[in-house]
Structure formats: C-alpha cells, structure tokens
DRENKOLRO-410467 format. One record per residue: chain; x negated, y, z of N, C-alpha, C, O, CB in turn. Coordinates in nm, 4 decimals. Each point is the difference from the previous one (the first is absolute). Glycine has a CB too. Layout:
SITE_c_nc1_nc2_nc3_cac1_cac2_cac3_cc1_cc2_cc3_oc1_oc2_oc3_cbc1_cbc2_cbc3
SITE_A_X_Y_Z_X_Y_Z_X_Y_Z_X_Y_Z_X_Y_Z
...
//
This chain:
SITE_c_nc1_nc2_nc3_cac1_cac2_cac3_cc1_cc2_cc3_oc1_oc2_oc3_cbc1_cbc2_cbc3
SITE_A_1.4602_1.6125_-2.6488_-0.0998_-0.1041_0.0189_-0.1375_0.0612_0.0226_-0.0737_-0.0439_0.0883_0.2085_-0.1115_-0.2313
SITE_A_-0.1697_0.2557_0.0644_-0.1302_0.0648_0.0138_-0.0115_0.0663_0.1377_-0.1062_-0.0039_0.0622_0.0966_0.0422_-0.3124
SITE_A_0.1172_0.0214_0.2970_0.0012_0.0663_0.1299_-0.0279_-0.1018_0.1117_-0.0714_0.0298_0.0958_0.2353_0.1427_-0.1840
SITE_A_-0.1076_-0.2912_0.0748_-0.0217_-0.1063_0.0982_-0.1458_-0.0440_0.0014_-0.0556_-0.0271_0.1064_0.2923_-0.0488_-0.1377
SITE_A_-0.2982_0.0687_-0.0845_-0.1410_-0.0376_-0.0104_-0.0897_0.1043_0.0670_-0.0956_-0.0349_0.0694_0.1453_-0.0866_-0.2839
SITE_A_-0.0188_0.2471_0.1937_-0.0776_0.1077_0.0614_0.0126_-0.0068_0.1519_-0.0988_0.0161_0.0716_0.1330_0.1288_-0.2755
SITE_A_0.0855_-0.1685_0.2522_0.0215_-0.0116_0.1448_-0.0779_-0.1183_0.0562_-0.0578_0.0097_0.1082_0.2860_0.0932_-0.1326
SITE_A_-0.2303_-0.2129_-0.0470_-0.0739_-0.1183_0.0441_-0.1503_0.0281_0.0068_-0.0660_-0.0386_0.0965_0.2437_-0.1076_-0.1976
SITE_A_-0.2308_0.2120_0.0009_-0.1427_0.0324_-0.0029_-0.0359_0.0949_0.1143_-0.1004_-0.0204_0.0684_0.0979_-0.0116_-0.3183
SITE_A_0.0834_0.1345_0.2707_-0.0246_0.0952_0.1081_0.0051_-0.0713_0.1353_-0.0816_0.0274_0.0880_0.1797_0.1591_-0.2276
SITE_A_-0.0037_-0.2763_0.1556_0.0111_-0.0749_0.1253_-0.1245_-0.0834_0.0266_-0.0494_-0.0040_0.1127_0.2968_-0.0027_-0.1422
SITE_A_-0.2973_-0.0588_-0.0719_-0.1212_-0.0815_0.0145_-0.1193_0.0877_0.0358_-0.0788_-0.0357_0.0876_0.1692_-0.1307_-0.2531
SITE_A_-0.1044_0.2782_0.1002_-0.1106_0.0918_0.0285_0.0065_0.0481_0.1450_-0.1020_0.0037_0.0688_0.0987_0.0688_-0.3105
SITE_A_0.1214_-0.0362_0.2877_0.0153_0.0462_0.1383_-0.0302_-0.1110_0.0998_-0.0607_0.0256_0.1040_0.2322_0.1385_-0.1810
SITE_A_-0.1309_-0.2846_0.0476_-0.0294_-0.1126_0.0891_-0.1494_-0.0271_0.0084_-0.0534_-0.0247_0.1081_0.2755_-0.0737_-0.1637
SITE_A_-0.2892_0.1031_-0.0584_-0.1448_-0.0232_-0.0020_-0.0720_0.1105_0.0766_-0.0907_-0.0286_0.0781_0.1104_-0.0893_-0.3001
SITE_A_0.0189_0.2426_0.2012_-0.0631_0.1122_0.0704_0.0209_-0.0127_0.1499_-0.0934_0.0222_0.0770_0.1285_0.1249_-0.2770
SITE_A_0.0835_-0.1817_0.2423_0.0282_-0.0183_0.1420_-0.0800_-0.1144_0.0582_-0.0473_0.0078_0.1134_0.2750_0.0823_-0.1497
SITE_A_-0.2429_-0.1947_-0.0398_-0.0768_-0.1165_0.0441_-0.1469_0.0361_0.0186_-0.0626_-0.0433_0.0967_0.2235_-0.1079_-0.2161
SITE_A_-0.2164_0.2302_0.0276_-0.1402_0.0411_0.0105_-0.0223_0.0891_0.1215_-0.1021_-0.0125_0.0676_0.0804_-0.0035_-0.3164
SITE_A_0.1162_0.1060_0.2779_-0.0130_0.0855_0.1171_0.0076_-0.0825_0.1274_-0.0732_0.0271_0.0952_0.1739_0.1633_-0.2225
SITE_A_-0.0142_-0.2896_0.1307_0.0114_-0.0858_0.1175_-0.1282_-0.0791_0.0200_-0.0448_-0.0188_0.1131_0.2930_0.0029_-0.1465
SITE_A_-0.3070_-0.0303_-0.0755_-0.1258_-0.0745_0.0081_-0.1123_0.0886_0.0529_-0.0805_-0.0436_0.0823_0.1549_-0.1018_-0.2729
SITE_A_-0.0796_0.2693_0.1435_-0.1014_0.0941_0.0472_0.0178_0.0260_0.1491_-0.0975_0.0032_0.0751_0.0872_0.1032_-0.3032
SITE_A_0.1325_-0.0881_0.2698_0.0282_0.0230_0.1420_-0.0420_-0.1211_0.0836_-0.0591_0.0157_0.1068_0.2513_0.1355_-0.1692
SITE_A_-0.1620_-0.2710_0.0140_-0.0405_-0.1220_0.0704_-0.1523_-0.0105_0.0096_-0.0539_-0.0388_0.1036_0.2631_-0.0745_-0.1842
SITE_A_-0.2776_0.1481_-0.0278_-0.1465_-0.0033_0.0015_-0.0548_0.1016_0.1001_-0.0962_-0.0285_0.0713_0.0947_-0.0449_-0.3124
SITE_A_0.0624_0.1912_0.2463_-0.0463_0.1002_0.0950_0.0189_-0.0492_0.1435_-0.0867_0.0208_0.0849_0.1425_0.1611_-0.2497
SITE_A_0.0561_-0.2465_0.1914_0.0240_-0.0524_0.1345_-0.1050_-0.1049_0.0354_-0.0465_-0.0042_0.1139_0.2933_0.0487_-0.1388
SITE_A_-0.2849_-0.1292_-0.0706_-0.1069_-0.0980_0.0239_-0.1294_0.0716_0.0374_-0.0679_-0.0384_0.0953_0.1752_-0.1225_-0.2579
SITE_A_-0.1409_0.2651_0.0871_-0.1222_0.0760_0.0277_0.0078_0.0658_0.1373_-0.0971_-0.0020_0.0756_0.0658_0.0428_-0.3217
SITE_A_0.1445_0.0164_0.2779_0.0178_0.0662_0.1292_-0.0178_-0.0987_0.1152_-0.0656_0.0310_0.0995_0.2219_0.1334_-0.2071
SITE_A_-0.0980_-0.2821_0.0937_-0.0145_-0.1014_0.1049_-0.1453_-0.0463_0.0133_-0.0473_-0.0262_0.1105_0.2833_-0.0478_-0.1534
SITE_A_-0.3053_0.0641_-0.0687_-0.1432_-0.0349_0.0055_-0.0795_0.1087_0.0713_-0.0918_-0.0301_0.0762_0.1150_-0.1003_-0.2897
SITE_A_0.0112_0.2551_0.1894_-0.0667_0.1108_0.0692_0.0251_-0.0101_0.1505_-0.0913_0.0198_0.0802_0.1159_0.1273_-0.2851
SITE_A_0.0980_-0.1776_0.2421_0.0314_-0.0153_0.1422_-0.0804_-0.1142_0.0616_-0.0508_0.0128_0.1114_0.2817_0.0766_-0.1535
SITE_A_-0.2426_-0.2005_-0.0295_-0.0796_-0.1126_0.0483_-0.1475_0.0401_0.0118_-0.0687_-0.0398_0.0941_0.2316_-0.1219_-0.2003
SITE_A_-0.2102_0.2404_0.0104_-0.1376_0.0489_0.0059_-0.0223_0.0897_0.1201_-0.1041_-0.0079_0.0653_0.0914_-0.0069_-0.3126
SITE_A_0.1100_0.1001_0.2770_-0.0111_0.0884_0.1165_-0.0061_-0.0804_0.1295_-0.0778_0.0322_0.0897_0.2022_0.1462_-0.2147
SITE_A_-0.0429_-0.2823_0.1348_-0.0008_-0.0845_0.1199_-0.1342_-0.0713_0.0127_-0.0583_-0.0046_0.1083_0.3082_-0.0273_-0.1256
SITE_A_-0.2982_-0.0231_-0.0924_-0.1293_-0.0687_0.0019_-0.1116_0.0972_0.0398_-0.0895_-0.0353_0.0768_0.1709_-0.1248_-0.2550
SITE_A_-0.0751_0.2822_0.1255_-0.1008_0.1012_0.0317_0.0013_0.0333_0.1487_-0.1056_0.0120_0.0621_0.1279_0.0819_-0.2935
SITE_A_0.0968_-0.0790_0.2886_0.0115_0.0308_0.1426_-0.0487_-0.1149_0.0881_-0.0435_0.0207_0.1133_0.2364_0.1273_-0.1670
SITE_A_-0.1846_-0.2695_-0.0009_-0.0445_-0.1173_0.0753_-0.1445_-0.0379_-0.0324_-0.0424_-0.1128_0.0251_0.2785_0.0328_-0.0215
SITE_A_-0.3105_0.1741_-0.0587_-0.1424_-0.0178_-0.0316_-0.0252_-0.1169_-0.0954_-0.0995_-0.0713_0.0129_0.0458_0.1667_0.2105
SITE_A_0.1433_-0.1138_-0.3176_-0.0166_-0.1031_-0.1032_-0.0206_0.0717_-0.1332_0.0865_-0.0009_-0.0876_0.0591_-0.1687_0.2150
SITE_A_-0.2616_0.2310_-0.1397_-0.0285_0.0876_-0.1139_0.0091_-0.0714_-0.1338_0.0571_0.0543_-0.0946_-0.2029_0.0773_0.2432
SITE_A_0.0910_-0.2516_-0.1586_0.0012_-0.0683_-0.1300_0.1425_-0.0351_-0.0423_0.0341_0.0087_-0.1180_-0.2627_-0.1010_0.1659
SITE_A_0.3109_0.0529_0.0478_0.1402_-0.0297_-0.0301_0.0738_0.1283_-0.0409_0.0821_-0.0018_-0.0917_-0.0866_-0.1924_0.2552
SITE_A_-0.0247_0.3036_-0.0960_0.0628_0.1280_-0.0326_-0.0366_0.0429_-0.1419_0.0869_0.0409_-0.0770_-0.0926_0.0246_0.3201
SITE_A_-0.1215_-0.0745_-0.2774_-0.0457_0.0398_-0.1336_0.0682_-0.0854_-0.1070_0.0384_0.0506_-0.1054_-0.2607_0.0222_0.2011
SITE_A_0.2368_-0.2009_-0.0682_0.0670_-0.0897_-0.0943_0.1438_0.0453_-0.0254_0.0455_0.0010_-0.1143_-0.1909_-0.1907_0.1927
SITE_A_0.2158_0.2266_0.0267_0.1393_0.0462_-0.0130_0.0064_0.1317_-0.0757_0.0850_0.0177_-0.0872_-0.0261_-0.1334_0.3017
SITE_A_-0.1484_0.2083_-0.1815_-0.0019_0.1301_-0.0681_-0.0319_-0.0164_-0.1488_0.0603_0.0668_-0.0840_-0.1315_0.0434_0.2991
SITE_A_-0.0229_-0.1983_-0.2477_-0.0348_-0.0219_-0.1404_0.1170_-0.0588_-0.0778_0.0253_0.0384_-0.1142_-0.2636_-0.0716_0.1811
SITE_A_0.3089_-0.0595_-0.0050_0.1162_-0.0602_-0.0651_0.1102_0.1046_-0.0216_0.0626_0.0044_-0.1059_-0.1191_-0.2270_0.2117
SITE_A_0.0790_0.3055_-0.0055_0.0997_0.1070_-0.0126_-0.0416_0.0992_-0.1080_0.0830_0.0444_-0.0794_-0.0224_-0.0707_0.3223
SITE_A_-0.1873_0.0606_-0.2460_-0.0517_0.0944_-0.0991_0.0211_-0.0529_-0.1416_0.0340_0.0760_-0.0906_-0.2042_0.0043_0.2568
SITE_A_0.1502_-0.2082_-0.1845_0.0206_-0.0618_-0.1314_0.1462_0.0150_-0.0438_0.0274_0.0324_-0.1156_-0.2137_-0.1974_0.1630
SITE_A_0.2791_0.1416_0.0446_0.1427_0.0132_-0.0306_0.0350_0.1456_-0.0301_0.0710_0.0284_-0.0965_-0.0202_-0.2264_0.2439
SITE_A_-0.1005_0.2895_-0.0653_0.0294_0.1423_-0.0206_-0.0502_0.0488_-0.1349_0.0685_0.0761_-0.0683_-0.0805_-0.0413_0.3145
SITE_A_-0.1074_-0.0784_-0.2848_-0.0549_0.0401_-0.1308_0.0821_-0.0586_-0.1146_0.0183_0.0645_-0.1032_-0.2476_-0.0507_0.2049
SITE_A_0.2786_-0.1359_-0.0833_0.0836_-0.0628_-0.1034_0.1323_0.0756_-0.0146_0.0496_0.0184_-0.1111_-0.1551_-0.2430_0.1602
SITE_A_0.1616_0.2678_0.0630_0.1242_0.0783_-0.0054_-0.0240_0.1299_-0.0763_0.0784_0.0373_-0.0872_-0.0016_-0.1369_0.3066
SITE_A_-0.1863_0.1679_-0.1856_-0.0302_0.1275_-0.0664_-0.0226_-0.0190_-0.1499_0.0415_0.0832_-0.0808_-0.1425_0.0008_0.2941
SITE_A_0.0360_-0.1924_-0.2494_-0.0259_-0.0266_-0.1416_0.1304_-0.0314_-0.0741_0.0205_0.0455_-0.1125_-0.2505_-0.1310_0.1712
SITE_A_0.3175_0.0078_0.0050_0.1254_-0.0399_-0.0639_0.0994_0.1160_-0.0085_0.0751_0.0119_-0.0969_-0.1118_-0.2440_0.1815
SITE_A_0.0361_0.3175_0.0184_0.0967_0.1107_0.0037_-0.0626_0.1202_0.0700_0.0217_0.0197_0.1196_0.1723_-0.1828_-0.1171
SITE_A_-0.2715_0.2438_-0.0753_-0.0710_0.1132_0.0600_0.0901_0.1027_0.0683_-0.0471_0.0777_0.0831_-0.1229_-0.1119_-0.2561
SITE_A_0.2970_0.0355_0.1394_0.0926_0.0973_0.0583_0.0718_-0.0514_0.1237_0.0815_0.0716_0.0583_-0.0519_0.0207_-0.2842
SITE_A_-0.0585_-0.2155_0.2670_0.0679_-0.0566_0.1165_-0.0641_0.0538_0.1275_-0.1112_-0.0403_0.0342_0.1700_-0.1687_-0.1642
SITE_A_0.0072_0.2971_0.1993_-0.0447_0.0570_0.1283_-0.1514_0.0271_0.0044_-0.0714_-0.0592_0.0809_0.2605_-0.0622_0.0285
SITE_A_-0.2368_0.2101_-0.1958_-0.1452_0.0218_-0.0087_-0.0636_0.0466_0.1310_-0.1137_-0.0371_0.0292_0.1483_0.0918_-0.2675
SITE_A_0.0363_0.0258_0.3177_-0.0579_0.0468_0.1267_-0.0173_-0.1140_0.0997_-0.1011_-0.0078_0.0698_0.2063_0.2309_-0.1081
SITE_A_-0.0069_-0.3104_0.0443_-0.0086_-0.1144_0.0909_-0.1106_-0.0947_-0.0454_-0.0786_-0.0481_0.0816_0.3247_0.0680_-0.0290
SITE_A_-0.2520_-0.0464_-0.1823_-0.1054_-0.0875_-0.0509_-0.1380_0.0583_0.0265_-0.0919_-0.0726_0.0380_0.2484_-0.0097_-0.2139
SITE_A_-0.1716_0.2127_0.1561_-0.1289_0.0648_0.0246_-0.0383_-0.0098_0.1477_-0.1151_-0.0290_0.0328_0.1580_0.1863_-0.2247
SITE_A_0.0530_-0.1331_0.2802_-0.0266_-0.0052_0.1442_-0.0415_-0.1410_0.0427_-0.1001_-0.0171_0.0697_0.2659_0.2030_-0.0330
SITE_A_-0.0896_-0.2853_-0.0781_-0.0295_-0.1380_0.0405_-0.1295_-0.0508_-0.0645_-0.0749_-0.0755_0.0620_0.3216_0.0338_-0.0349
SITE_A_-0.2724_0.0825_-0.1497_-0.1252_-0.0387_-0.0661_-0.1192_0.0593_0.0742_-0.0996_-0.0687_0.0229_0.2182_0.0553_-0.2449
SITE_A_-0.1087_0.1400_0.2592_-0.1075_0.0655_0.0759_-0.0170_-0.0654_0.1363_-0.1125_-0.0203_0.0457_0.1586_0.2362_-0.1651
SITE_A_0.0656_-0.2490_0.1847_-0.0056_-0.0658_0.1310_-0.0810_-0.1294_-0.0099_-0.0891_-0.0252_0.0811_0.3132_0.1252_-0.0183
SITE_A_-0.1919_-0.1806_-0.1624_-0.0713_-0.1277_-0.0183_-0.1480_0.0253_-0.0291_-0.0871_-0.0612_0.0616_0.2989_-0.0466_-0.1477
SITE_A_-0.2392_0.1967_-0.0066_-0.1386_0.0291_-0.0373_-0.0803_0.0507_0.1188_-0.1152_-0.0394_0.0180_0.1913_0.0912_-0.2495
SITE_A_-0.0174_0.0339_0.3117_-0.0694_0.0537_0.1171_-0.0298_-0.1071_0.1036_-0.1001_0.0087_0.0711_0.2121_0.2084_-0.1115
SITE_A_-0.0272_-0.3169_0.0497_-0.0187_-0.1052_0.0992_-0.0882_-0.1149_-0.0489_-0.0417_-0.0848_0.0789_0.2634_0.1456_0.0112
SITE_A_-0.2497_-0.0630_-0.2196_-0.0890_-0.1024_-0.0548_-0.1451_0.0418_0.0201_-0.0869_-0.0843_0.0219_0.2613_0.0186_-0.1922
SITE_A_-0.1997_0.1928_0.1631_-0.1380_0.0512_0.0093_-0.0556_-0.0158_0.1394_-0.1144_0.0377_0.0254_0.1642_0.1246_-0.2055
//
C-alpha cells in the first residue's frame, strides 16, 4: 500500500512538472509571435505598434526567466536583448 502511495505522489509531481514546462513553452511561443508582429510593424514604418509588441513580448520573456531561470537562458537572453534593442 505504501509503495502505491509513493508511485501516486511521484506521478503527480511528474505531471505538474511537465505541465509547467508546457506552459513555459506556450508563453515563449506567444512572446516569439509578438516579436514577429513587432518586426513586421517596424518594417512597415509603424514604430509605435512595433514598440507595443516588443514591450509585451519583453514582459512575457521576463516572466519566464523569473519563473524558471534555467529555461533556455541563451534563447531568453537573445530574445530579451532583441526586444530591448528595438524599443530604444
């Protein structure tokens, strides 16, 4: 009986961890799409719209880093810098 309880607890922990990683990945995809929209707006001389998209993406990227600092740190750093460079 105790062995079954341990297996149940481990299963729940693994499901929660997998769910959090999937959520982080989904958030990153949202940020990436916002960056793409910002790039399109920038190319079409819509600077204020581009800045709005970059700021929104930057907010998501910072939240990801805060929630999970070990989640693809190089990618987060690159995309964060990209947004920051395009806001200035």
